[in-house]
LOFI-8710 format. One record per residue: residue number from 1; x, y, z of N, C-alpha, C in turn. Coordinates in pm, whole numbers, plus 32768, in hexadecimal, padded with zeros to 4 digits. Layout:
BEGIN
num/n_u/n_v/n_w/ca_u/ca_v/ca_w/c_u/c_v/c_w
NUM/X/Y/Z/X/Y/Z/X/Y/Z
...
REM end
This chain:
BEGIN
num/n_u/n_v/n_w/ca_u/ca_v/ca_w/c_u/c_v/c_w
1/8054/7F89/8000/8000/8000/8000/8058/807C/8000
2/803F/80CF/7FA4/8090/814A/7F99/8049/81BD/7FDB
3/8095/820F/8015/805C/8286/8057/808C/8303/800F
4/8033/835E/8003/8052/83DD/7FC1/8070/8445/802B
5/80D7/8488/8016/80FB/84F5/8072/80E5/8579/802C
6/80A4/85CE/806D/8087/8652/8036/80EC/86B5/806D
7/8132/86F4/8011/8198/8755/803C/8155/87CD/807D
8/818F/87F4/80E9/815A/886A/812E/8171/88E7/80D9
9/810C/893D/80D2/811D/89B7/8082/8190/8A0D/80B7
10/81D9/8A42/8056/8249/8A96/807C/8219/8B18/80BD
11/825F/8B3B/8121/823E/8BB9/8162/8270/8C2E/810D
12/8218/8C8A/80F7/823D/8D00/80A9/8296/8D5A/80FD
13/8301/8D7F/80BF/835D/8DD5/8105/831F/8E5F/811C
14/832E/8E8B/8195/82F8/8F10/81B4/8351/8F7C/8176
15/8313/8FE2/8141/8365/904F/810A/83B9/908E/8177
16/842D/90B8/814F/8489/90F5/81AE/8482/918D/819F
17/8445/91CE/8202/8435/9261/81F4/84BA/92AA/81EB
18/8521/9277/8233/859F/92C0/8231/85DF/92BD/81A7
19/85C6/924D/815C/85FF/9244/80D6/85BC/92A9/8078
20/8538/92B6/8086/84F2/9318/8033/851C/93A6/8056
21/852E/93BF/80D7/8558/9446/8100/85E5/9464/80CF
22/863D/9400/80D0/86C5/9414/809E/86C4/9433/8009
23/866E/93EB/7FBE/8665/9404/7F2E/8632/9491/7F12
24/85CB/94BB/7F5F/8596/9542/7F4C/8600/95AA/7F6E
25/864F/958F/7FD6/86B7/95EE/7FFE/8721/95FC/7F92
26/874C/958B/7F59/87B1/9590/7EEE/877C/95DB/7E75
27/8700/95BB/7E4D/86C5/9600/7DD9/86B5/9695/7DF6
28/868F/96B5/7E72/867F/9742/7E97/8702/978F/7E8F
29/8770/974E/7EBB/87F3/9791/7EB4/8819/97AB/7E24
30/8805/9748/7DCC/8828/975A/7D3F/87CE/97C2/7CFD
31/874E/97C7/7D24/86F0/9821/7CE1/86FE/98B1/7D13
32/870B/98C1/7D96/8709/9949/7DCE/8792/997C/7DF8
33/87F8/9925/7DF5/887F/9953/7E17/88B0/99C3/7DBC
34/88A8/99B4/7D36/88D3/9A22/7CDE/8881/9AA2/7CF4
35/87FE/9A93/7D0F/87AB/9B0A/7D24/87D6/9B51/7DA5
36/87F2/9B02/7E0D/8820/9B3F/7E8B/88A4/9B88/7E77
37/8900/9B4B/7E2D/8982/9B8B/7E17/8974/9C09/7DC1
38/8915/9C07/7D64/88F8/9C7F/7D13/88CB/9CF2/7D6D
39/8870/9CD4/7DCD/883E/9D3C/7E27/88AE/9D71/7E81
40/88FF/9D14/7EB6/896C/9D3E/7F0E/89D0/9D96/7EC4
41/89F4/9D70/7E4A/8A54/9DC0/7DFC/8A1A/9E49/7DDB
42/8999/9E50/7DBE/895B/9ED1/7D9F/895A/9F2D/7E17
43/895A/9EF5/7E91/8956/9F47/7F0B/89E1/9F5F/7F46
44/8A48/9F2A/7F07/8AD0/9F37/7F3C/8B15/9FB2/7F00
45/8B5C/A001/7F51/8BA8/A072/7F19/8C10/A03F/7EB4
46/8C31/A093/7E53/8C8C/A069/7DE8/8D12/A03B/7E1E
47/8D42/A07C/7E87/8DC5/A057/7EBD/8DC7/9FCF/7EFF
48/8D54/9F9F/7F2E/8D4E/9F1D/7F72/8D1F/9EAB/7F17
49/8CF7/9ECA/7E9D/8CBC/9E63/7E47/8D22/9DF9/7E1F
50/8DA2/9E1F/7E15/8E09/9DC0/7DEA/8E60/9D92/7E5F
51/8E31/9DA7/7EDA/8E7E/9D7C/7F4E/8E80/9CE3/7F57
52/8EF4/9CAC/7F80/8F01/9C1B/7F90/8F32/9BFC/801D
53/8EF3/9B9E/8064/8E80/9B4E/8037/8E00/9BA0/8038
54/8DA3/9B7F/7FDF/8D26/9BCC/7FDA/8CD0/9BB4/8055
55/8C81/9C18/807A/8C26/9C0C/80EC/8B9A/9BE7/80BB
56/8B58/9B91/810A/8ACF/9B6C/80E5/8A6F/9BE1/80F5
57/8A92/9C40/814A/8A40/9CB9/8159/8A9E/9D2F/816E
58/8A91/9D99/8123/8AF0/9E08/812F/8AE4/9E4F/81B5
59/8B57/9E7C/81EA/8B53/9EC7/8268/8B15/9F4F/8254
60/8B2A/9F88/81DF/8AF0/A00A/81BE/8A91/9FF9/8148
61/8A15/A021/815A/89B0/A016/80EF/899E/A09F/80AF
62/899B/A0A1/802B/898B/A11F/7FE3/8924/A10F/7F73
63/88E4/A17E/7F53/8885/A181/7EE3/88B9/A1D7/7E70
64/893A/A1F5/7E73/8972/A24E/7E0D/896A/A212/7D81
65/8972/A18E/7D77/896D/A14E/7CF3/88E2/A158/7CB7
66/887B/A155/7D0B/87F3/A168/7CD8/87DD/A1F9/7CB0
67/881A/A256/7CFB/880E/A2E4/7CD7/8855/A301/7C54
68/88C2/A2B9/7C38/890C/A2D0/7BBB/88BA/A2AB/7B3F
69/8854/A255/7B51/8804/A22C/7ADD/87BB/A2A2/7A9E
70/8794/A303/7AF2/874C/A377/7ABD/87A4/A3CF/7A66
71/8829/A3C5/7A79/8885/A418/7A2A/88AA/A3D8/79A5
72/8871/A365/7988/8893/A31F/790C/8817/A313/78B4
73/87FF/A371/7858/8781/A370/780C/8776/A2FC/77A9
74/87E4/A2BD/7784/87DA/A251/7721/8792/A1D7/775A
75/878E/A1CA/77E0/874A/A157/781B/86B5/A159/77FC
76/867A/A1CF/77FB/85ED/A1D9/77D7/85D2/A1AC/7749
77/862E/A1CD/76EE/861E/A1A2/7664/862A/A10A/7658
78/868B/A0CF/76A0/8698/A03D/769E/861B/9FFB/76D7
79/85E2/A037/7741/8569/9FFE/777E/84F4/A000/771C
80/84E1/A071/76D7/8475/A07B/7674/8489/A016/7603
81/8506/A00A/75D3/8522/9FA8/7569/8500/9F1A/7597
82/8524/9EF8/7612/8507/9E71/7643/8471/9E59/764E
83/8427/9EBE/767F/8395/9EAE/768B/8355/9E9B/7602
84/837F/9EEC/75A0/8345/9EE2/7519/8363/9E5A/74DB
85/83E2/9E35/74DD/840A/9DB9/7499/83D1/9D3E/74DF
86/83D7/9D39/7564/83A5/9CC4/75AC/830D/9CB7/759F
87/82C4/9D28/75A4/8232/9D22/7597/8209/9CF2/750D
88/8249/9D2A/74A4/8228/9CFE/741C/824D/9C6C/7406
89/82BC/9C41/7441/82E3/9BB3/7437/827B/9B5A/7477
90/8249/9B80/74EC/81E4/9B2F/7530/8164/9B26/74DD
91/8137/9B98/74A6/80BB/9B98/7457/80CB/9B42/73D9
92/813A/9B57/7390/814F/9B0B/7315/815F/9A76/7331
93/81A6/9A54/739C/81BA/99C7/73BE/8136/9984/73E1
94/80E2/99C7/742F/8061/998D/7455/8008/9979/73DA
95/8006/99DB/7381/7FB2/99D0/7309/7FDC/9959/72B3
96/805C/9951/7294/808B/98E6/723A/8082/985E/727E
97/80AE/9856/72FB/80AE/97D4/733E/8020/97A3/7359
98/7FBF/97FD/736E/7F35/97D1/7388/7EFA/978B/730D
99/7F0A/97C7/7297/7ED3/9788/721F/7F1E/9706/71FE
100/7FA1/9707/7210/7FEF/968E/71F3/7FCC/961E/7254
101/7FC1/963E/72D4/7F9F/95D8/7337/7F12/95A4/7322
102/7EB6/95FA/72F7/7E2D/95CD/72DA/7E2D/9566/726A
103/7E7E/957F/7204/7E86/9521/7195/7EBE/949A/71C4
104/7F27/949E/7215/7F65/9422/7245/7F09/93D6/72A5
105/7EBC/941E/72F3/7E6D/93DF/735C/7DE8/93A7/7329
106/7DA5/93EE/72D0/7D1C/93CB/72AE/7D0A/9391/7222
107/7D74/9385/71D4/7D67/934D/714D/7DC8/92D9/713F
108/7DA3/9279/70ED/7DF7/9206/70CF/7E13/9204/7039
109/7E8E/9218/7014/7EB2/921A/6F87/7F3D/91DD/6F77
110/7F5B/91BB/6EFD/7FDA/9178/6EE0/8050/91D7/6EF7
111/80B4/91A6/6F3E/812C/91F5/6F58/8122/924C/6FD4
112/80B3/923F/701D/80A1/9296/7093/810B/927B/70FC
113/8121/91FD/711D/8184/91DB/7184/8212/9200/7158
114/8230/91ED/70D9/82B6/9211/70A8/82CB/92A7/70B2
115/8263/92F4/7091/826E/9385/709A/827D/93B3/712B
116/8234/9371/7187/8242/9392/7215/82D0/9376/7246
117/8306/9304/721E/838F/92E1/7246/83F4/9341/720A
118/83DC/936D/718E/8438/93CA/714D/843A/9450/7195
119/83C3/947D/71BF/83BD/94FC/7209/8406/94F1/728D
120/83F5/9480/72D2/843B/946E/7352/84D2/9462/733B
121/84F9/941E/72CF/8589/940E/72B3/85CC/9493/7295
122/8581/94F2/725D/85BC/9575/7240/85E8/95BC/72BF
123/85AF/9595/7331/85D7/95D0/73B1/8661/959E/73DC
124/868E/952F/73A0/870D/94F3/73C8/8785/9536/7387
125/8771/9582/731B/87E1/95C0/72D5/8821/962B/732D
126/88A5/9638/7328/88E6/96A2/7375/88B7/972C/7347
127/88A2/9784/73A8/8870/9809/7385/88D5/9857/7333
128/8956/983A/7344/89BC/9881/72F5/89A9/9865/7261
129/8986/97E7/723F/896E/97C4/71B3/88F5/980F/717D
130/888B/9815/71CD/8814/985E/71A4/8830/98F3/7198
131/8887/9926/71EF/88A6/99B5/71EC/88EC/99DC/716A
132/894A/998A/713E/8992/99A9/70C1/8931/99AB/704C
133/88D9/9946/7048/8879/9941/6FD9/881C/99BA/6FDA
134/87EA/99DE/7050/8790/9A51/7057/87D8/9AD2/7037
135/8855/9ADE/705F/88A0/9B59/7041/88AF/9B6C/6FAA
136/88D3/9B00/6F63/88E1/9B0A/6ED2/885B/9B27/6E8F
137/87F0/9AE7/6EC1/876B/9AFC/6E87/873A/9B8B/6E9D
138/8745/9BBD/6F17/8719/9C45/6F35/876F/9CAD/6EEC
139/87F1/9C90/6EDD/8848/9CEC/6E94/881E/9CF5/6E02
140/87F8/9C84/6DC6/87CE/9C84/6D3A/874E/9CD3/6D26
141/86F5/9CD1/6D89/8675/9D1A/6D7D/867A/9DA4/6DBF
142/86EE/9DCD/6DF0/86FB/9E51/6E2C/86B0/9E62/6EAF
143/86A6/9DF7/6EFE/865A/9DFD/6F7B/86B3/9E09/6FF7
144/8736/9E0B/6FE5/878D/9E17/705A/8774/9E9C/70A0
145/878E/9E9E/7124/877B/9F16/7176/86EA/9F46/7176
146/868D/9EE7/717A/85FF/9F0A/717E/85B8/9EB5/71E5
147/8542/9EE6/7213/84F1/9E97/726F/84C4/9E15/722E
148/84A5/9E1B/71AC/8470/9DA6/7167/84D5/9D33/716A
149/8555/9D53/715A/85BB/9CE9/715D/85BE/9CA4/71E5
150/85B5/9CF3/7251/85B7/9CB7/72D6/8539/9C64/72F0
151/84C5/9C99/72C9/8448/9C50/72E2/8446/9BCB/7296
152/846E/9BCE/7218/846F/9B53/71C9/84D5/9AEE/71FE
153/8549/9B1D/7226/85AE/9AC0/725A/8583/9A85/72E0
154/854B/9AD6/733A/851C/9AA2/73BB/84AB/9A3D/73A5
155/8451/9A5C/7347/83E3/9A00/732B/8416/997D/72F2
156/8480/9983/72A4/84B5/990A/7265/84E1/98A4/72CC
157/852D/98D0/7331/855E/986D/7391/84FD/9857/7405
158/8492/98A3/740D/842D/988D/7475/83BA/9836/7445
159/839F/983B/73C3/8328/97FC/738C/8321/9764/73A0
160/838B/9717/7387/837D/9684/7390/8348/9655/7417
161/8383/9684/7483/8356/9657/7506/82C9/9688/7525
162/82A6/9700/74F7/821F/9734/7510/81B6/96E2/74C6
163/81D7/96B5/744D/8178/9661/7402/815B/95E1/7450
164/81C2/95A5/7489/81AD/952A/74D5/8164/9546/7558
165/817D/95B7/7596/8134/95D9/7610/809F/95E5/75F4
166/807C/962E/758B/7FEE/9643/756B/7FAE/95C3/7536
167/7FFB/9573/74EE/7FC4/94F4/74BD/7F9B/949B/7533
168/7FEF/9495/7598/7FCC/9448/7610/7F51/9480/7655
169/7F40/9505/7655/7ECA/9540/7694/7E4D/9525/7642
170/7E57/9533/75BD/7DE2/951B/7566/7DB6/9489/756E
171/7E14/942C/7587/7DEF/939F/7592/7D90/9386/7607
172/7D96/93DB/766C/7D3E/93C9/76E0/7CB0/93FB/76C7
173/7C9A/9443/765A/7C15/9476/7639/7BC9/940B/75EB
174/7B56/93DD/761A/7B0F/936F/75D5/7AE7/9394/7546
175/7AFA/9336/74EC/7AD0/934D/7462/7A39/935F/7458
176/79EF/9320/74B7/795D/932A/74B2/792F/93BB/74C2
177/797C/940B/750D/7957/9497/751F/795D/94E3/749A
178/79C5/94C9/744C/79D3/950D/73CC/7970/94D5/7366
179/7958/9451/736B/78F8/9415/730E/786B/9449/7329
180/7849/945E/73A9/77C4/9493/73CA/77B1/951F/7390
181/781B/956F/7393/7811/95F5/7359/77FD/95ED/72C2
182/783E/958D/7280/782D/957F/71EF/779F/9551/71CE
183/776A/94F6/7222/76E0/94C8/720B/767E/953C/7217
184/769C/959D/726F/7645/9613/7280/7657/967A/7212
185/76B0/965C/71B2/76BE/96B5/7140/7737/970F/7143
186/778E/96FE/71A4/7805/9753/71AB/786B/9729/7142
187/78A7/978A/7101/790F/976F/709F/7993/9752/70E4
188/79F8/9732/7091/7A7B/9711/70C9/7AB6/9788/7115
189/7AA5/9801/70DC/7ADA/9877/7121/7A94/9890/71A6
190/7A12/987E/71AA/79C8/9892/7227/79F0/982B/728F
191/7A07/97AF/7262/7A30/9747/72C1/7AB5/976C/7303
192/7B11/97A4/72B3/7B94/97C8/72EA/7B89/9843/7343
193/7B4D/98AD/730E/7B52/992F/7353/7AEA/993D/73C2
194/7A79/98F7/73B9/7A0F/9909/741D/7A04/9894/747D
195/7A43/9823/745C/7A3C/97AF/74B5/7AC6/9789/74E9
196/7B20/976B/748D/7BA1/9731/74B4/7BF8/9795/7500
197/7C0C/980B/74C6/7C69/986B/7503/7C39/989E/758B
198/7BB8/98C2/759D/7B8D/98EC/7624/7B9E/987E/768D
199/7B81/9801/7667/7B92/9793/76C6/7C26/977F/76E8
200/7C7D/97A0/7688/7D0D/9788/7698/7D57/9800/76D1
201/7D12/985C/7711/7D53/98D7/7741/7DCB/98BB/779C
202/7DC4/985E/77FD/7E3C/9845/784F/7EB4/9817/77FC
203/7E9C/97C1/779A/7F0A/9793/7745/7F43/9802/76F1
204/7EEC/985A/76BB/7F1C/98CA/766A/7F6E/992C/76BE
205/7F40/9947/7738/7F8B/99A2/7790/8012/9966/77B5
206/8014/98E4/77D4/8094/98A3/77F5/80F4/98A7/7780
207/80C1/988E/7708/8116/9893/7692/814A/9920/7678
208/80F2/9983/7683/811C/9A0D/766C/8182/9A3B/76D3
209/816E/9A15/7750/81CD/9A3C/77B9/8255/99FA/77A3
210/8253/997C/7778/82D0/9937/775B/831B/997C/76E9
211/82D3/999F/767E/8313/99E3/760C/8345/9A6E/7635
212/82F8/9AB5/7688/8322/9B3A/76B5/83A4/9B33/7704
213/83AD/9AD3/7760/8425/9AC7/77B4/849E/9AA1/7760
214/848D/9A48/76FF/84FE/9A22/76AB/852E/9A98/7657
215/84D1/9AE7/7623/84F9/9B5E/75D9/8539/9BC6/7633
216/8505/9BD4/76AD/8539/9C37/770C/85C8/9C16/7735
217/85E7/9B96/7744/8669/9B6D/7778/86D2/9B53/770C
218/86AC/9B57/768D/870D/9B35/7625/877E/9B9B/761F
219/87F5/9B68/760B/886B/9BBF/7603/88AE/9BBB/757A
220/88CB/9B42/7549/8920/9B35/74D4/88DB/9B66/7455
221/8858/9B49/7444/8811/9B75/73CC/8801/9C0E/73CC
222/87DF/9C45/7440/87CE/9CD7/7447/8852/9D1F/7433
223/88BF/9CE4/7463/8943/9D22/7451/896F/9D22/73C0
224/894A/9CB9/7375/897C/9CA9/72EC/8922/9CEC/7285
225/889E/9CE3/7298/8841/9D0E/7230/8811/9D9E/7240
226/8822/9DD7/72B8/87EE/9E5E/72D1/8861/9EC2/72DB
227/884D/9F38/72A5/88AE/9FA1/72B2/88A1/9FE8/7337
228/88EE/A053/734F/88E9/A099/73D0/885E/A0CE/73F2
229/8811/A0F7/738E/878D/A132/73AA/8724/A0C9/73CA
230/8737/A04E/73A2/86D1/9FE5/73B4/86FC/9F7B/7418
231/876C/9F8E/745A/879A/9F29/74B8/873C/9F1E/7530
232/872D/9EA5/7561/86D8/9E8C/75D6/872D/9E8F/7656
233/86EF/9E74/76C6/8732/9E85/7747/87AE/9E2D/775B
234/87AA/9DA9/7740/8823/9D58/775E/88A2/9D8A/771C
235/88A7/9D9B/7697/8924/9DD0/765E/8939/9E63/767F
236/88CE/9EAE/768E/88DC/9F3C/76AE/891D/9F52/7736
237/88F4/9F04/779A/892F/9F13/7820/89C2/9EEB/7820
238/89E2/9E80/77DB/8A6D/9E53/77D7/8AC4/9EBC/7791
239/8A96/9EF1/7721/8AE4/9F56/76D9/8AF1/9FD7/7729
240/8A8F/9FF3/7780/8A94/A070/77CC/8AF3/A066/7843
241/8AF3/9FF6/7888/8B3C/9FED/7907/8BBA/9F98/7901
242/8BCB/9F48/7899/8C43/9EF5/788F/8C8C/9F15/780E
243/8D0F/9F1A/7816/8D5E/9F37/77A0/8DF0/9F18/77BA
244/8E42/9F43/775D/8ED1/9F26/7769/8F11/9F6E/77DF
245/8EE0/9FE6/77FD/8F1E/A036/7866/8EC0/A052/78DB
246/8E51/A00B/78E5/8DF5/A01F/7954/8DAD/9F9D/7976
247/8D89/9F8F/79F5/8D3C/9F1B/7A23/8CE7/9F4A/7A97
248/8C7E/9F94/7A78/8C24/9FCB/7ADF/8BBD/9F63/7B07
249/8BEB/9EFC/7B4C/8B91/9E8F/7B71/8B1F/9EBB/7BCD
250/8B38/9F0B/7C35/8AC6/9F35/7C8A/8A5B/9F80/7C3C
251/8A83/9FDC/7BE1/8A20/A022/7B8F/89D5/9FC0/7B34
252/8A1F/9F61/7AFC/89DF/9EFD/7AA4/897A/9EA8/7AF2
253/899F/9E80/7B6C/8943/9E30/7BBD/88C7/9E81/7BE4
254/88DA/9EFF/7C06/8867/9F54/7C28/8809/9F63/7BB1
255/8842/9F7B/7B3A/87EE/9F89/7AC3/87A8/9F06/7AA2
256/87EE/9E95/7AB0/87B1/9E13/7A94/873E/9DF7/7AF4
257/874F/9E1F/7B73/86E4/9E0A/7BD5/8668/9E5C/7BB3
258/867D/9ED9/7B8C/860B/9F31/7B6D/85C0/9F01/7AF1
259/860A/9EDE/7A88/85C7/9EB8/7A0B/8588/9E2D/7A14
260/85AB/9DDF/7A7B/856B/9D5C/7A8D/84E3/9D68/7ACF
261/84C8/9DD9/7B0F/844B/9DE6/7B57/83CE/9DDA/7AFE
262/83CC/9E14/7A83/8353/9E00/7A2F/8337/9D6E/7A11
263/839F/9D20/79F6/8389/9C93/79D8/8359/9C48/7A54
264/8394/9C67/7AC8/8369/9C25/7B43/82D7/9C48/7B63
265/82B4/9CC9/7B51/822A/9CF3/7B6A/81C8/9CAD/7B0D
266/81EB/9CA5/7A8C/8194/9C60/7A2E/8186/9BCC/7A4F
267/81F4/9B8F/7A7A/81EF/9B01/7A9F/8194/9AEB/7B17
268/819C/9B45/7B7B/8148/9B36/7BF3/80B4/9B45/7BCF
269/8096/9BA8/7B79/800A/9BC0/7B53/7FD1/9B4B/7B03
270/8021/9B15/7AA8/7FF0/9AAC/7A4E/8017/9A21/7A7B
271/8042/9A13/7AF7/8075/9992/7B27/800C/9923/7B1E
272/7F91/9943/7B43/7F2C/98D9/7B44/7F0E/98A7/7AB7
273/7F14/9901/7A53/7F01/98D6/79C9/7F77/9880/799B
274/7FF1/98A8/79C5/8067/985E/799C/8065/97D1/79D3
275/8046/97C2/7A52/8042/973D/7A90/7FD5/96E8/7A52
276/7F5F/9723/7A3F/7EF0/96D7/7A04/7F11/96AB/7977
277/7F51/9702/7929/7F72/96DE/789F/7FD8/9670/7897
278/8041/9678/78EA/80A9/9612/78E5/8076/958D/7919
279/8028/958D/7985/7FF6/9511/79BE/7F93/94CE/795F
280/7F3B/951B/7921/7ED9/94E2/78C6/7F1D/94A0/7850
281/7F88/94DD/781F/7FD0/94A1/77AF/801C/9425/77D6
282/803E/9418/7856/808D/93A5/7880/8036/932C/78A1
283/7FB5/9343/78BB/7F5F/92D4/78E3/7F44/9276/786F
284/7F2D/92AF/77FB/7F0D/925D/7785/7F65/928A/7713
285/7FC2/9235/76E4/801F/925C/767B/7FEC/923C/75F2
REM end
């Protein structure tokens, strides 16, 4: 007579809170350490900024570097250029990626998957290679040193990932909702503009914010394709405060802190849309 033995169920390991707290602490140091050092350097007097060993908090706090920003009128021009270029990039990216993602998500046609893979693969190319191609193209059409060159270049390297973000969000919208609108007599344009896009507002906001931040933070494209009058904040700040015979790091840190505030404010205001858009796209691929 054989007897069957039933293995006792394995005990589930309890989560270790200290391990999670350690991981959060390490990520927090990597994420906020540079921001903390930026603030400390901006508040440090110029004579103490290069002292070794550096202090985690300056003994003397000064606001002179923030006051110096008012004496530099070119910073306002760089700020306006960044707002114009980043806003237009966000709008153009959302428009193009929304229609492209709608096609990928709601239609089935030959070559669709290959085209989706090709768009994603374009994100893998080095930006330096793309920069050379765009420089020659814009030079041939006389678009160098213009807002249009910056907007088109920012949209080029932002678009592939935004298409995939919106495609993931559109996949979560039931096809029955769009089919019901068509049964009620709505045309293709009405289905997109009156049904799909309003329902997808969190995804559109997340995509637009992502494109805006990438355009706002770009350095190499703005430095190469824009002249002195059209330069945005990243290359403009570096050219203003760093050079062969100067290294005004405290002034540069103060300017970087001030110009980051609009992006931080926009992120805080639109945070709930950003989280909802990213999570919805991740639930159903």
